[in-house]
N, C-alpha and C positions, 0 to 999 in steps of 0.2 A: 570673633572667629575669622573674619575676613583678613585681618592683619596676620593672624597666625598661619593661615593658608598661604599667604603671599611670602612670608618668611621661609616656610618650609619648601615652597616651590623654588626659591632662590638657592636654598641649600641643595636641593635635588639636582638642579641644573649644573652644579659644580662638583658633583660626586665623581670620585676617582677611586680606582683600585689597582693594586699591583699584583695581586694573586686572585685566583678563582675563589679562594677561601674568603678573602675580603669582600668579594661580590656577594657571597652567601650571607655574610654578617650584615651587609647593607640591606639585603632583602628582608632579613629577619627584623632589622631595626624599623623599617618602614612598612613592611607588608605582613609581618608575623602576627600571630593571634594577640599578642600584647604590644604590637608595634604602634608607631605614631598614627598611621592611617586608621587603625582600628579605634584608637582613642578619639580621633576626630569624629568618627561615626557615632561613638557613644555620646559625645557632647552634642552632636547634631540632633540626636533623638530627643534631647532635653529642651531644644529650642521651641518657641511658640510656632504655630502653623504658618503665620505670616512671614517669619524669619527663615523658615525652612525653604520657602519658595525663593528667597534671595540667595541663600548660601548653598543650596543643593547642587546647582549647576557648577559652581566653583569647586565644590568638593569632588564631584565626578571628574572634572578636568584634571584636578590634582592627582587623583587616583590613576588616570590614564597616563599622566606624565611620569609618575613613579614607575609604573609597569614598563613603559617604553625605555626609560633610562636603564633600569636593571637588566632588561633583555639585551640592550645594546652592549652593556658591559660584558654579559655572558658571551654574546656572539664574538666580541673582540678576542676573548681568550680562546674560543673554539677555533677561530681563524689562525691564531698564533700557534695552537697545538698542531693543526693540520700542516702549517708551513714548516714547523720544526720536524714533523714526522717525515715529510717528503724531502726536506733539505738534507737529511742524512742519507738519502739514497745515492748509490753510486751509479750514475747513468751510463758509465762506460762498461758496466757488466752486461753480459748477454742476457736477453730476456728468456724466461722459461718457455719451453717448447709447448705450443698450443696445438690441439687437435684441429686440423683444417678439414672442413667439409668438402664433399665432392659432388659433382652432378651425377644423376642417374644415367646409366648407359642409354636409355631411351631418349632422354633429353639431349644427351651429347649427339646422338645420331640425328635427331630431329633438327638440331641447330646446324649441323654439317650440311644436311640436305637443303635446308633453307638457304644457306650461304652459297652453295653451288648453283642453285637455280636462280638466285637473285642476280648472279653475274651475267646471266643471259636474258635478263628482263622479266623474270617471273615474279609476280607479287604473291603475297600470302593471303588466303581467304579462310575464314572460319565461320561456322554456323552452329545451330542448335543440335544437341544430341537427341532430342525428342522431335520427331518429324511426322508428317502425314504420309499417306500412301502415295500421293502424287509425287512428292519430291524424292521418295525412296525407291518407288517402283514404277508407277505408271508413266511418268514423264521420261523415264529411262528405257522405255520400250519393253518392259517386262510384260509378258502376257498374263492375263487374269489368273490362269491356272499354273503359273510358274512355281516350282517346288520351294523356292526361297520364301514364298509367302506363307508356307505352312507354319503352324505353331512350333514344330520341332526345330525350325531354322531361325525364327524371328521372335523377339520378345515384344509381344503386343501389349500395349497399355490399355487400349480400348479398341473395340471393333464396331464397324457400321456407324459412323465413319472410322476408318482405321487410323490409329495413332500408335506409334511404335518407337522403340530405340533404334536409331539408324544402324543399318547393317553395313554401310560403307559411306565414305565421305563424298561419294558421287552426288549425294543430296545437296551438298554445298555448290557443286558445279551447276546444278539446275537453278539454284538460287542466284548464282552469278550471271548465268545466261538470261534469266528473266529480268534482272534488275540493272545490269551494267551495260554501258555502251560498248560497241565493238570497235576495235578488236579486243579480245580477252586473252590474256596470257597469265595464268595463275596456277598456284599449287594450293590444294585444300588439305589441311592437316587436322587430325583430331582422333578422338577415341571412338571406336565402333563396337557393336555388340552382336554376337551370334550365339544361338542356343546350341552349342556343340559340346561334346564330351571333352573335358580337360585332360590333356596328355602332355607328353614332352614337346610336341610340336603344334599344339592348338590350345586355345583358351576361349572363354566366353566373352572376354573383352581384350581388345588389342588396339594398336594405333595404326592408322593408315595415312599415307600421303598420296594424293592423286593430282596429276597435272592435266591442264586443259589449255589448248591454244586454238582459238577460233578467229579466222580472218579470211580474206579473199585469197585464193590460191594456195592454201595450206595443203601439203601432200604427205604421203607416207614416207617419202625421202626426208622431209623435215623432222618427222617423228623419229626415224632411225638415227639421224645425226644428233638430235637432242639426247637420245638415250646413250649413244656411243660416248658423247661428251660426259654424261653423268657417270657412267661406269669407269671411265678413265680417271675422273676426278675423285670418285669415292674409293675405288679399289686399286687404282694404279695402272701402269702400262702392261703388267704381266698377266693379263686376262684376255681370253677370247670370248666373243659374243656370237650368239646365234638366235634367230627368230624362228618360231614354229607356229604354223597356222593353228588358230583356236577359235572359240566362239564365246562372245558376250552379247547380251541383248542390246547393249547401248553402243556397240562399235561394229563397223563393217567396212573393210575386212578387219579381222581381229587376229592377234598374235600373242604368244607368250615369249618372254625373253629369258634365255639361259646364259650363264657365264661359267667359265672354268679356268683355273690356273693353267698357264701354258704347259707346265710340266705334269699335268694331271689328265686322266681320262674321264673324270667324273664331271658331268654337267649339273649345274644347280639352277633351278628356276628362281628368278628374283622378282618378276613383275608380269602383269598383263597389260596389253595396250591395243590400240587400233585407231581407225578413223571414226570420228563421231558419226553415228548413224543419222542419215537425213531426217528420219522420223523424230529423233531427239531434238534436232535443231528446230524443226517445225513446231514441236510441242512447246518450245520456248519462244515462239514468234520470231524465229530467225529464218530468213529466206535461204533455203538450202540450194537454190539455183545460183546464188551469188556467193555464199559463204561455205567453207569447209572447215574442218577442225580435226585435231587429234587429241587423244586422251590416254593416260597411263595411270596405273595404280600399283602401289607396293606396300607391304607391311613393314612398319618401322622396326618392330621386334625382329622380324626376319633379317633386316639389314644389320641390326645390332648383333645378332647371333653370328652372322657371317663375319662381321668385322672383328669381333672380339673372341671368336672361337667358343661361344656359349652353346652348349648342346641341348639344354632343356629350357623351354620358354618359361616354365614355372619359376625358375631361378630369378627371373626379372621382377617377380611380384612377392617374393618372400621377405623383402626388407632385411636381409641378413647383412649386418654392417661389415662383416668380414669379407663379403663378396663386393659390396658397394664401394668400400674404401680403396679398391684397386683402381677406380676410374678417377684419376686426379686431374685430367686435362681433356681438351676437346680435339686433340691432334693425334 
């Protein structure tokens, strides 16, 4: 049997085929139910037990050899077929038109805002959407009985101690002031949640970007110049800007910023801002006698609606391809 296996192994090593049909004939000859390998196994079963130990290993090696040679011959013809298939292609022809995806308008506006503020030294900060009362309210100088803490305004996950879905990205600013070395110049971006009635101008979830700058000698004039720069970059030169006094627990003084096209009489509110309240600085272990800061915040959906002329905020969440495919670039 040993001589027979050696002879067949030599024959297998020299196998050749010119067509895939010849490969199949070789497979049947060696591996078929009545093939040479099957006959070897029949003869092997007739051997005495002591001889089975001698020839069993050689027989298995031969079987593996046959399988590998047959598979290699098959693969060779597959490669040849693939080559002949693509060799016939005319590469000078125009490729078929493919549908190109686009960015969501919220992502477009978010990236534009990041780019504008990065040019004047603002980094980007992110934080968790589930926060505690300290980061969302108390550290920001909200009084214990502030209406925003009511269940109708806030999605509470747990109470006593309070854990909730953040209502603004100001929670990230507290995180930054607690953990980062001064000075801090950053914008905080993310999704926020408020328990409001969904309408054309409001939603239970939306995106905010808030800016924070804390250093020695920061003034309201620095805040105004920063926001003047932003409006010019985002909306262009043909807009007027005004500031109106307002109130926020975490800034003092506080203001709201409006814009309008030069040829229009209609003012549009775009953001709130102000100087960081000294109590907020002290809550974050920052000496308010040495450091001052400003903060501002705006809704990204609001910016997208103004930039692209979108009248209903709900449109941004309907995932209508006919609407989304209009936004093919970020300029």
